[in-house]
C-alpha positions in Angstrom: -6.8 -3.7 -10.6 -10.1 -2.9 -12.2 -12.0 -1.6 -9.1 -9.4 0.8 -7.7 -9.4 3.4 -10.6 -13.2 3.6 -10.5 -13.2 4.0 -6.7 -10.6 6.7 -7.0 -12.1 8.8 -9.8 -15.6 8.5 -8.4 -14.6 9.7 -5.0 -16.1 13.1 -4.2 -12.6 14.4 -3.1 -10.8 13.3 -6.2 -10.2 16.9 -7.5 -10.3 18.8 -4.2 -8.3 16.5 -2.0 -6.4 13.8 -3.9 -4.6 12.3 -0.8 -7.9 11.6 0.9 -9.4 10.2 -2.4 -6.5 7.8 -2.7 -6.9 6.6 0.9 -10.6 6.3 0.4 -10.1 4.3 -2.8 -7.9 1.8 -1.1 -10.5 1.4 1.7 -13.4 1.1 -0.8 -11.6 -1.4 -2.9 -10.9 -3.6 0.1 -14.5 -3.3 1.2 -15.8 -4.2 -2.3 -13.5 -7.2 -2.3 -14.8 -8.3 1.1 -18.4 -8.2 0.0 -17.8 -9.6 -3.5 -18.2 -13.3 -2.7 -14.6 -13.9 -3.6 -12.8 -15.8 -0.8 -10.0 -13.3 0.1 -9.3 -14.8 3.5 -5.8 -15.9 2.4 -5.6 -14.1 -0.9 -4.9 -10.4 -1.6 -2.8 -8.0 -3.5 -0.5 -5.1 -2.7 -1.1 -1.8 -4.5 1.1 1.0 -5.8 -0.3 3.9 -7.7 0.9 7.3 -8.8 -1.4 10.1 -9.5 -0.2 13.3 -11.3 -2.5 16.2 -10.7 -2.2 19.9 -10.4 1.6 19.9 -10.5 1.9 17.3 -7.7 2.8 13.7 -7.7 0.8 11.6 -5.2 2.4 8.2 -4.6 0.0 5.7 -2.9 1.3 2.4 -1.5 -0.3 -0.6 0.3 2.2 -3.4 0.9 5.5 -4.2 -0.7 5.0 -3.1 -4.3 7.6 -0.5 -5.1 7.6 2.6 -7.1 10.7 4.4 -8.2 11.8 7.2 -10.5 15.0 7.4 -12.6 16.2 11.0 -13.2 19.0 12.4 -15.1 21.0 15.2 -13.4 20.6 18.6 -14.8 23.9 18.7 -16.7 23.6 15.1 -17.9 27.1 14.3 -16.6 26.5 11.3 -14.3 23.6 9.5 -16.0 20.4 8.3 -14.5 19.9 8.1 -10.7 17.2 5.8 -9.4 15.2 6.9 -6.3 12.6 4.9 -4.5 9.3 6.7 -4.0 7.8 4.1 -1.6 8.8 2.2 1.5 7.9 -1.4 1.8 5.2 -2.4 4.3 7.0 -5.5 5.7 8.0 -6.8 9.2 11.6 -5.5 8.6 10.2 -1.9 8.5 10.5 -0.8 12.2 7.2 1.1 12.1 5.3 -1.8 10.6 6.9 -4.3 13.0 5.9 -2.2 16.0 2.3 -1.9 14.6 2.0 -5.6 14.0 3.4 -6.6 17.4 1.1 -4.1 19.2 -1.8 -5.6 17.3 -1.0 -9.1 18.6 0.6 -10.4 15.5 3.7 -12.6 15.5 6.8 -12.2 13.3 8.8 -15.3 12.4 11.7 -14.5 10.1 10.2 -12.2 7.5 6.6 -13.6 7.8 3.6 -12.3 9.8 1.3 -14.6 11.6 -1.8 -14.2 13.8 -1.0 -14.6 17.5 -2.8 -18.0 17.8 -2.3 -19.6 14.4 0.2 -20.3 11.7 -1.7 -18.2 9.3 -1.5 -16.1 7.2 2.3 -16.2 6.9 2.5 -13.0 4.8 5.5 -11.0 4.1 3.7 -7.7 3.4 2.0 -6.1 6.4 -0.6 -4.3 4.3 -2.8 -5.8 1.6 -6.0 -5.3 -0.3 -7.6 -8.6 0.9 -5.8 -11.2 3.0 -8.6 -10.7 5.5 -7.5 -13.7 7.6 -4.5 -11.6 8.6 -6.6 -8.8 10.1 -6.1 -10.3 13.7 -2.3 -10.0 13.1 -2.6 -6.4 12.0 -2.6 -6.8 8.3 -4.4 -3.7 7.0 -5.4 -2.1 3.7 -4.6 1.5 4.7 -2.5 3.4 2.2 0.6 5.4 2.9 1.0 8.5 0.7 3.9 10.7 -0.4 3.3 14.0 -2.1 6.1 15.5 -4.2 6.4 17.9 -7.1 6.7 15.9 -10.3 10.1 15.4 -11.8 
């Protein structure tokens, strides 16, 4: 929580290429956690961040934290409508399921395990940390969505 904003704003591409800066910040945050001395073998966190910059909204997601926006229609006749801005990175997501299985992970119910152990038993397929799940395909790579702000 404290490291990610610093990694993002200190990235050389923060102003010129925000999508790359967001992806780099996720990778750098995971790397710093891995070398921090904190045992993150079976501990980690999902991440969801929104950056508003230059009339664009960049939505960055790692895991199953969700971001949504509630908007009123233009004539205010039907109230607020909620729209999700992210897709969950979980085994039920067909793209994530395929990636996990191709990487050698196992899926039992909603949980993801390494091929040869009963660990880590995670529901999210992406995480900052949870390094014990790397053999199952648990990654810290962010997915991005770029939209004009509401």
